[in-house]
N, CA, C and O atoms as a Tinker XYZ file with bonds, in Angstrom:
   364  protein
     1  N    -36.734000   45.967000  -11.117000    73     2
     2  CA   -35.369000   46.276000  -11.506000    64     1     3
     3  C    -35.208000   46.152000  -13.023000    63     2     4     5
     4  O    -34.518000   46.958000  -13.646000    81     3
     5  N    -35.838000   45.154000  -13.601000    73     3     6
     6  CA   -35.781000   44.986000  -15.044000    64     5     7
     7  C    -36.426000   46.173000  -15.751000    63     6     8     9
     8  O    -35.976000   46.594000  -16.817000    81     7
     9  N    -37.497000   46.714000  -15.138000    73     7    10
    10  CA   -38.173000   47.870000  -15.704000    64     9    11
    11  C    -37.240000   49.078000  -15.772000    63    10    12    13
    12  O    -37.332000   49.877000  -16.704000    81    11
    13  N    -36.357000   49.214000  -14.809000    73    11    14
    14  CA   -35.399000   50.316000  -14.799000    64    13    15
    15  C    -34.447000   50.212000  -15.977000    63    14    16    17
    16  O    -34.139000   51.223000  -16.608000    81    15
    17  N    -33.975000   49.015000  -16.286000    73    15    18
    18  CA   -33.073000   48.824000  -17.418000    64    17    19
    19  C    -33.763000   49.138000  -18.744000    63    18    20    21
    20  O    -33.192000   49.793000  -19.616000    81    19
    21  N    -34.984000   48.668000  -18.879000    73    19    22
    22  CA   -35.736000   48.924000  -20.108000    64    21    23
    23  C    -36.027000   50.416000  -20.251000    63    22    24    25
    24  O    -35.934000   50.966000  -21.348000    81    23
    25  N    -36.379000   51.072000  -19.140000    73    23    26
    26  CA   -36.668000   52.509000  -19.176000    64    25    27
    27  C    -35.429000   53.303000  -19.579000    63    26    28    29
    28  O    -35.533000   54.222000  -20.392000    81    27
    29  N    -34.274000   52.977000  -19.039000    73    27    30
    30  CA   -33.040000   53.683000  -19.391000    64    29    31
    31  C    -32.672000   53.498000  -20.850000    63    30    32    33
    32  O    -32.209000   54.437000  -21.497000    81    31
    33  N    -32.869000   52.314000  -21.367000    73    31    34
    34  CA   -32.543000   52.041000  -22.763000    64    33    35
    35  C    -33.474000   52.809000  -23.698000    63    34    36    37
    36  O    -33.015000   53.459000  -24.638000    81    35
    37  N    -34.776000   52.736000  -23.443000    73    35    38
    38  CA   -35.722000   53.433000  -24.314000    64    37    39
    39  C    -35.641000   54.948000  -24.154000    63    38    40    41
    40  O    -35.925000   55.687000  -25.097000    81    39
    41  N    -35.258000   55.411000  -22.975000    73    39    42
    42  CA   -35.057000   56.842000  -22.772000    64    41    43
    43  C    -33.928000   57.345000  -23.660000    63    42    44    45
    44  O    -34.026000   58.427000  -24.239000    81    43
    45  N    -32.863000   56.569000  -23.771000    73    43    46
    46  CA   -31.759000   56.986000  -24.634000    64    45    47
    47  C    -32.162000   56.932000  -26.113000    63    46    48    49
    48  O    -31.688000   57.751000  -26.901000    81    47
    49  N    -33.012000   56.003000  -26.499000    73    47    50
    50  CA   -33.498000   55.968000  -27.881000    64    49    51
    51  C    -34.378000   57.173000  -28.195000    63    50    52    53
    52  O    -34.329000   57.704000  -29.305000    81    51
    53  N    -35.175000   57.602000  -27.233000    73    51    54
    54  CA   -35.992000   58.796000  -27.427000    64    53    55
    55  C    -35.114000   60.026000  -27.548000    63    54    56    57
    56  O    -35.382000   60.897000  -28.375000    81    55
    57  N    -34.079000   60.109000  -26.746000    73    55    58
    58  CA   -33.166000   61.246000  -26.803000    64    57    59
    59  C    -32.450000   61.299000  -28.149000    63    58    60    61
    60  O    -32.256000   62.385000  -28.695000    81    59
    61  N    -32.056000   60.159000  -28.690000    73    59    62
    62  CA   -31.362000   60.171000  -29.987000    64    61    63
    63  C    -32.304000   60.602000  -31.110000    63    62    64    65
    64  O    -31.849000   61.170000  -32.102000    81    63
    65  N    -33.603000   60.347000  -30.977000    73    63    66
    66  CA   -34.556000   60.839000  -31.968000    64    65    67
    67  C    -34.729000   62.350000  -31.833000    63    66    68    69
    68  O    -34.901000   63.049000  -32.832000    81    67
    69  N    -34.683000   62.850000  -30.605000    73    67    70
    70  CA   -34.860000   64.285000  -30.387000    64    69    71
    71  C    -33.664000   65.083000  -30.902000    63    70    72    73
    72  O    -33.854000   66.142000  -31.500000    81    71
    73  N    -32.433000   64.604000  -30.686000    73    71    74
    74  CA   -31.230000   65.373000  -31.045000    64    73    75
    75  C    -30.580000   64.848000  -32.318000    63    74    76    77
    76  O    -29.359000   64.918000  -32.457000    81    75
    77  N    -31.360000   64.332000  -33.235000    73    75    78
    78  CA   -30.800000   63.694000  -34.425000    64    77    79
    79  C    -30.129000   64.656000  -35.389000    63    78    80    81
    80  O    -29.404000   64.214000  -36.280000    81    79
    81  N    -30.343000   65.951000  -35.242000    73    79    82
    82  CA   -29.734000   66.909000  -36.162000    64    81    83
    83  C    -28.345000   67.351000  -35.724000    63    82    84    85
    84  O    -27.595000   67.909000  -36.524000    81    83
    85  N    -27.998000   67.114000  -34.491000    73    83    86
    86  CA   -26.705000   67.560000  -33.962000    64    85    87
    87  C    -25.798000   66.341000  -33.804000    63    86    88    89
    88  O    -26.096000   65.431000  -33.031000    81    87
    89  N    -24.699000   66.334000  -34.537000    73    87    90
    90  CA   -23.851000   65.149000  -34.626000    64    89    91
    91  C    -23.168000   64.819000  -33.302000    63    90    92    93
    92  O    -23.103000   63.649000  -32.923000    81    91
    93  N    -22.660000   65.819000  -32.594000    73    91    94
    94  CA   -21.948000   65.575000  -31.349000    64    93    95
    95  C    -22.874000   65.031000  -30.271000    63    94    96    97
    96  O    -22.477000   64.150000  -29.509000    81    95
    97  N    -24.083000   65.532000  -30.192000    73    95    98
    98  CA   -25.031000   65.021000  -29.206000    64    97    99
    99  C    -25.457000   63.593000  -29.533000    63    98   100   101
   100  O    -25.699000   62.795000  -28.628000    81    99
   101  N    -25.550000   63.268000  -30.819000    73    99   102
   102  CA   -25.852000   61.879000  -31.198000    64   101   103
   103  C    -24.728000   60.944000  -30.764000    63   102   104   105
   104  O    -24.985000   59.828000  -30.311000    81   103
   105  N    -23.477000   61.399000  -30.902000    73   103   106
   106  CA   -22.356000   60.577000  -30.455000    64   105   107
   107  C    -22.370000   60.378000  -28.944000    63   106   108   109
   108  O    -22.058000   59.291000  -28.457000    81   107
   109  N    -22.729000   61.421000  -28.202000    73   107   110
   110  CA   -22.807000   61.294000  -26.745000    64   109   111
   111  C    -23.899000   60.319000  -26.322000    63   110   112   113
   112  O    -23.707000   59.543000  -25.385000    81   111
   113  N    -25.028000   60.350000  -26.997000    73   111   114
   114  CA   -26.110000   59.423000  -26.671000    64   113   115
   115  C    -25.709000   57.995000  -27.021000    63   114   116   117
   116  O    -26.058000   57.063000  -26.298000    81   115
   117  N    -24.984000   57.812000  -28.114000    73   115   118
   118  CA   -24.517000   56.465000  -28.467000    64   117   119
   119  C    -23.525000   55.935000  -27.439000    63   118   120   121
   120  O    -23.527000   54.743000  -27.131000    81   119
   121  N    -22.676000   56.813000  -26.905000    73   119   122
   122  CA   -21.764000   56.380000  -25.848000    64   121   123
   123  C    -22.528000   56.047000  -24.570000    63   122   124   125
   124  O    -22.146000   55.131000  -23.841000    81   123
   125  N    -23.603000   56.784000  -24.295000    73   123   126
   126  CA   -24.450000   56.451000  -23.153000    64   125   127
   127  C    -25.073000   55.068000  -23.339000    63   126   128   129
   128  O    -25.119000   54.271000  -22.403000    81   127
   129  N    -25.551000   54.790000  -24.552000    73   127   130
   130  CA   -26.105000   53.461000  -24.830000    64   129   131
   131  C    -25.068000   52.366000  -24.631000    63   130   132   133
   132  O    -25.374000   51.297000  -24.101000    81   131
   133  N    -23.853000   52.634000  -25.053000    73   131   134
   134  CA   -22.772000   51.668000  -24.899000    64   133   135
   135  C    -22.489000   51.396000  -23.422000    63   134   136   137
   136  O    -22.390000   50.241000  -23.009000    81   135
   137  N    -22.359000   52.454000  -22.632000    73   135   138
   138  CA   -22.074000   52.273000  -21.209000    64   137   139
   139  C    -23.251000   51.656000  -20.468000    63   138   140   141
   140  O    -23.054000   50.838000  -19.569000    81   139
   141  N    -24.458000   52.032000  -20.828000    73   139   142
   142  CA   -25.630000   51.474000  -20.167000    64   141   143
   143  C    -25.755000   49.983000  -20.448000    63   142   144   145
   144  O    -26.042000   49.199000  -19.543000    81   143
   145  N    -25.542000   49.594000  -21.688000    73   143   146
   146  CA   -25.603000   48.163000  -21.995000    64   145   147
   147  C    -24.423000   47.420000  -21.364000    63   146   148   149
   148  O    -24.548000   46.244000  -21.022000    81   147
   149  N    -23.273000   48.097000  -21.206000    73   147   150
   150  CA   -22.130000   47.486000  -20.526000    64   149   151
   151  C    -22.472000   47.166000  -19.072000    63   150   152   153
   152  O    -22.162000   46.078000  -18.586000    81   151
   153  N    -23.104000   48.103000  -18.384000    73   151   154
   154  CA   -23.483000   47.851000  -16.995000    64   153   155
   155  C    -24.544000   46.770000  -16.884000    63   154   156   157
   156  O    -24.540000   45.990000  -15.932000    81   155
   157  N    -25.454000   46.717000  -17.850000    73   155   158
   158  CA   -26.457000   45.648000  -17.852000    64   157   159
   159  C    -25.795000   44.282000  -18.068000    63   158   160   161
   160  O    -26.204000   43.291000  -17.464000    81   159
   161  N    -24.779000   44.234000  -18.925000    73   159   162
   162  CA   -24.070000   42.975000  -19.168000    64   161   163
   163  C    -23.276000   42.568000  -17.928000    63   162   164   165
   164  O    -23.197000   41.382000  -17.608000    81   163
   165  N    -22.689000   43.539000  -17.228000    73   163   166
   166  CA   -21.965000   43.230000  -15.979000    64   165   167
   167  C    -22.905000   42.601000  -14.963000    63   166   168   169
   168  O    -22.560000   41.603000  -14.329000    81   167
   169  N    -24.077000   43.174000  -14.807000    73   167   170
   170  CA   -25.042000   42.633000  -13.847000    64   169   171
   171  C    -25.506000   41.248000  -14.275000    63   170   172   173
   172  O    -25.634000   40.353000  -13.440000    81   171
   173  N    -25.758000   41.064000  -15.555000    73   171   174
   174  CA   -26.196000   39.764000  -16.056000    64   173   175
   175  C    -25.119000   38.703000  -15.845000    63   174   176   177
   176  O    -25.416000   37.599000  -15.388000    81   175
   177  N    -23.882000   39.030000  -16.174000    73   175   178
   178  CA   -22.803000   38.054000  -16.016000    64   177   179
   179  C    -22.479000   37.802000  -14.553000    63   178   180   181
   180  O    -22.076000   36.696000  -14.196000    81   179
   181  N    -22.645000   38.797000  -13.709000    73   179   182
   182  CA   -22.434000   38.588000  -12.287000    64   181   183
   183  C    -23.515000   37.718000  -11.674000    63   182   184   185
   184  O    -23.255000   36.955000  -10.744000    81   183
   185  N    -24.719000   37.832000  -12.191000    73   183   186
   186  CA   -25.829000   37.040000  -11.680000    64   185   187
   187  C    -25.685000   35.570000  -12.026000    63   186   188   189
   188  O    -26.003000   34.706000  -11.210000    81   187
   189  N    -25.206000   35.278000  -13.232000    73   187   190
   190  CA   -25.074000   33.898000  -13.667000    64   189   191
   191  C    -23.651000   33.369000  -13.561000    63   190   192   193
   192  O    -23.394000   32.246000  -13.993000    81   191
   193  N    -22.735000   34.120000  -13.014000    73   191   194
   194  CA   -21.337000   33.758000  -12.772000    64   193   195
   195  C    -20.668000   33.281000  -14.066000    63   194   196   197
   196  O    -20.100000   32.190000  -14.121000    81   195
   197  N    -20.745000   34.116000  -15.101000    73   195   198
   198  CA   -20.063000   33.841000  -16.360000    64   197   199
   199  C    -18.670000   34.450000  -16.335000    63   198   200   201
   200  O    -18.335000   35.258000  -15.469000    81   199
   201  N    -17.876000   34.041000  -17.305000    73   199   202
   202  CA   -16.540000   34.602000  -17.441000    64   201   203
   203  C    -16.640000   36.003000  -18.031000    63   202   204   205
   204  O    -17.512000   36.258000  -18.861000    81   203
   205  N    -15.778000   36.899000  -17.625000    73   203   206
   206  CA   -15.924000   38.295000  -18.013000    64   205   207
   207  C    -14.945000   38.730000  -19.096000    63   206   208   209
   208  O    -14.675000   39.925000  -19.215000    81   207
   209  N    -14.402000   37.809000  -19.892000    73   207   210
   210  CA   -13.535000   38.203000  -21.000000    64   209   211
   211  C    -14.311000   38.912000  -22.096000    63   210   212   213
   212  O    -13.756000   39.731000  -22.829000    81   211
   213  N    -15.577000   38.599000  -22.205000    73   211   214
   214  CA   -16.424000   39.252000  -23.196000    64   213   215
   215  C    -16.493000   40.758000  -22.949000    63   214   216   217
   216  O    -16.587000   41.537000  -23.898000    81   215
   217  N    -16.448000   41.172000  -21.691000    73   215   218
   218  CA   -16.545000   42.591000  -21.364000    64   217   219
   219  C    -15.366000   43.380000  -21.908000    63   218   220   221
   220  O    -15.536000   44.528000  -22.320000    81   219
   221  N    -14.180000   42.795000  -21.918000    73   219   222
   222  CA   -13.005000   43.473000  -22.463000    64   221   223
   223  C    -13.170000   43.661000  -23.975000    63   222   224   225
   224  O    -12.868000   44.732000  -24.502000    81   223
   225  N    -13.637000   42.649000  -24.658000    73   223   226
   226  CA   -13.861000   42.745000  -26.104000    64   225   227
   227  C    -14.950000   43.779000  -26.388000    63   226   228   229
   228  O    -14.839000   44.548000  -27.343000    81   227
   229  N    -15.989000   43.802000  -25.576000    73   227   230
   230  CA   -17.069000   44.763000  -25.747000    64   229   231
   231  C    -16.562000   46.193000  -25.570000    63   230   232   233
   232  O    -16.933000   47.079000  -26.340000    81   231
   233  N    -15.731000   46.423000  -24.579000    73   231   234
   234  CA   -15.180000   47.759000  -24.365000    64   233   235
   235  C    -14.218000   48.166000  -25.474000    63   234   236   237
   236  O    -14.158000   49.342000  -25.832000    81   235
   237  N    -13.461000   47.214000  -26.027000    73   235   238
   238  CA   -12.569000   47.533000  -27.143000    64   237   239
   239  C    -13.380000   47.988000  -28.348000    63   238   240   241
   240  O    -13.019000   48.964000  -29.004000    81   239
   241  N    -14.471000   47.291000  -28.644000    73   239   242
   242  CA   -15.321000   47.718000  -29.754000    64   241   243
   243  C    -15.990000   49.054000  -29.459000    63   242   244   245
   244  O    -16.212000   49.850000  -30.371000    81   243
   245  N    -16.310000   49.306000  -28.206000    73   243   246
   246  CA   -16.879000   50.597000  -27.831000    64   245   247
   247  C    -15.901000   51.732000  -28.017000    63   246   248   249
   248  O    -16.284000   52.810000  -28.472000    81   247
   249  N    -14.645000   51.512000  -27.676000    73   247   250
   250  CA   -13.618000   52.539000  -27.878000    64   249   251
   251  C    -13.398000   52.778000  -29.368000    63   250   252   253
   252  O    -13.240000   53.923000  -29.791000    81   251
   253  N    -13.384000   51.724000  -30.160000    73   251   254
   254  CA   -13.237000   51.887000  -31.613000    64   253   255
   255  C    -14.414000   52.664000  -32.193000    63   254   256   257
   256  O    -14.236000   53.479000  -33.098000    81   255
   257  N    -15.611000   52.415000  -31.676000    73   255   258
   258  CA   -16.788000   53.156000  -32.108000    64   257   259
   259  C    -16.636000   54.638000  -31.772000    63   258   260   261
   260  O    -16.959000   55.489000  -32.601000    81   259
   261  N    -16.165000   54.952000  -30.606000    73   259   262
   262  CA   -15.965000   56.346000  -30.219000    64   261   263
   263  C    -14.910000   57.042000  -31.058000    63   262   264   265
   264  O    -15.074000   58.204000  -31.429000    81   263
   265  N    -13.822000   56.335000  -31.359000    73   263   266
   266  CA   -12.749000   56.927000  -32.169000    64   265   267
   267  C    -13.229000   57.202000  -33.584000    63   266   268   269
   268  O    -12.928000   58.255000  -34.146000    81   267
   269  N    -13.968000   56.275000  -34.163000    73   267   270
   270  CA   -14.496000   56.490000  -35.516000    64   269   271
   271  C    -15.484000   57.650000  -35.532000    63   270   272   273
   272  O    -15.489000   58.451000  -36.467000    81   271
   273  N    -16.319000   57.742000  -34.503000    73   271   274
   274  CA   -17.271000   58.844000  -34.430000    64   273   275
   275  C    -16.591000   60.189000  -34.290000    63   274   276   277
   276  O    -16.993000   61.157000  -34.936000    81   275
   277  N    -15.569000   60.265000  -33.460000    73   275   278
   278  CA   -14.862000   61.539000  -33.298000    64   277   279
   279  C    -14.081000   61.924000  -34.547000    63   278   280   281
   280  O    -13.991000   63.106000  -34.879000    81   279
   281  N    -13.514000   60.938000  -35.244000    73   279   282
   282  CA   -12.808000   61.272000  -36.488000    64   281   283
   283  C    -13.783000   61.746000  -37.554000    63   282   284   285
   284  O    -13.446000   62.638000  -38.333000    81   283
   285  N    -14.984000   61.173000  -37.610000    73   283   286
   286  CA   -16.001000   61.671000  -38.532000    64   285   287
   287  C    -16.463000   63.071000  -38.148000    63   286   288   289
   288  O    -16.764000   63.887000  -39.019000    81   287
   289  N    -16.521000   63.351000  -36.853000    73   287   290
   290  CA   -16.893000   64.684000  -36.404000    64   289   291
   291  C    -15.848000   65.713000  -36.808000    63   290   292   293
   292  O    -16.200000   66.807000  -37.251000    81   291
   293  N    -14.576000   65.382000  -36.665000    73   291   294
   294  CA   -13.508000   66.295000  -37.073000    64   293   295
   295  C    -13.562000   66.525000  -38.580000    63   294   296   297
   296  O    -13.406000   67.659000  -39.033000    81   295
   297  N    -13.777000   65.481000  -39.356000    73   295   298
   298  CA   -13.896000   65.629000  -40.809000    64   297   299
   299  C    -15.091000   66.493000  -41.176000    63   298   300   301
   300  O    -15.000000   67.325000  -42.078000    81   299
   301  N    -16.210000   66.304000  -40.488000    73   299   302
   302  CA   -17.404000   67.077000  -40.767000    64   301   303
   303  C    -17.200000   68.551000  -40.448000    63   302   304   305
   304  O    -17.636000   69.412000  -41.212000    81   303
   305  N    -16.549000   68.854000  -39.340000    73   303   306
   306  CA   -16.312000   70.248000  -38.967000    64   305   307
   307  C    -15.329000   70.904000  -39.926000    63   306   308   309
   308  O    -15.502000   72.069000  -40.285000    81   307
   309  N    -14.310000   70.181000  -40.342000    73   307   310
   310  CA   -13.342000   70.766000  -41.279000    64   309   311
   311  C    -13.929000   70.981000  -42.669000    63   310   312   313
   312  O    -13.574000   71.943000  -43.350000    81   311
   313  N    -14.812000   70.108000  -43.086000    73   311   314
   314  CA   -15.339000   70.240000  -44.448000    64   313   315
   315  C    -16.522000   71.198000  -44.548000    63   314   316   317
   316  O    -16.677000   71.883000  -45.560000    81   315
   317  N    -17.360000   71.256000  -43.510000    73   315   318
   318  CA   -18.556000   72.104000  -43.619000    64   317   319
   319  C    -18.646000   73.172000  -42.536000    63   318   320   321
   320  O    -19.644000   73.888000  -42.464000    81   319
   321  N    -17.637000   73.291000  -41.703000    73   319   322
   322  CA   -17.541000   74.294000  -40.630000    64   321   323
   323  C    -18.729000   74.283000  -39.684000    63   322   324   325
   324  O    -19.212000   75.338000  -39.275000    81   323
   325  N    -19.191000   73.113000  -39.340000    73   323   326
   326  CA   -20.266000   72.976000  -38.375000    64   325   327
   327  C    -20.576000   71.504000  -38.149000    63   326   328   329
   328  O    -20.229000   70.653000  -38.969000    81   327
   329  N    -21.228000   71.213000  -37.036000    73   327   330
   330  CA   -21.528000   69.812000  -36.768000    64   329   331
   331  C    -23.024000   69.533000  -36.816000    63   330   332   333
   332  O    -23.500000   68.581000  -36.197000    81   331
   333  N    -23.756000   70.348000  -37.538000    73   331   334
   334  CA   -25.168000   70.061000  -37.764000    64   333   335
   335  C    -25.314000   69.218000  -39.010000    63   334   336   337
   336  O    -24.669000   69.478000  -40.026000    81   335
   337  N    -26.160000   68.211000  -38.933000    73   335   338
   338  CA   -26.327000   67.310000  -40.062000    64   337   339
   339  C    -27.132000   67.931000  -41.194000    63   338   340   341
   340  O    -27.101000   67.426000  -42.316000    81   339
   341  N    -27.856000   69.022000  -40.924000    73   339   342
   342  CA   -28.601000   69.688000  -41.987000    64   341   343
   343  C    -27.698000   70.451000  -42.933000    63   342   344   345
   344  O    -28.100000   70.735000  -44.061000    81   343
   345  N    -26.477000   70.798000  -42.505000    73   343   346
   346  CA   -25.570000   71.567000  -43.357000    64   345   347
   347  C    -24.820000   70.703000  -44.365000    63   346   348   349
   348  O    -24.049000   71.228000  -45.168000    81   347
   349  N    -25.028000   69.405000  -44.339000    73   347   350
   350  CA   -24.356000   68.516000  -45.280000    64   349   351
   351  C    -25.090000   68.466000  -46.609000    63   350   352   353
   352  O    -26.319000   68.514000  -46.653000    81   351
   353  N    -24.344000   68.371000  -47.671000    73   351   354
   354  CA   -24.946000   68.074000  -48.961000    64   353   355
   355  C    -24.408000   66.716000  -49.395000    63   354   356   357
   356  O    -23.221000   66.567000  -49.682000    81   355
   357  N    -25.284000   65.748000  -49.439000    73   355   358
   358  CA   -24.862000   64.376000  -49.702000    64   357   359
   359  C    -24.769000   64.069000  -51.182000    63   358   360   361
   360  O    -24.326000   62.979000  -51.547000    81   359
   361  N    -25.162000   64.971000  -52.036000    73   359   362
   362  CA   -25.104000   64.740000  -53.481000    64   361   363
   363  C    -23.820000   65.280000  -54.074000    63   362   364
   364  O    -23.604000   65.171000  -55.281000    81   363
């Protein structure tokens, strides 16, 4: 069972390396990482009977991460008319 968790986590890291040029797909993979680690934390806390207030704080930070990512995506599309990271000029 532990192998399944490790495989899912590393699979998402491989996917983020593959789609690193497309901003929206990178955001989707980051949200997958957030949800996957959330489910792993739920199982861990359920196994050891910990208090689950940490999960609410974790989800709040996850939502803030998603909002910041989407606002950066909107800014990127408005400024460069595309969401590919190769079209940016950082200088």
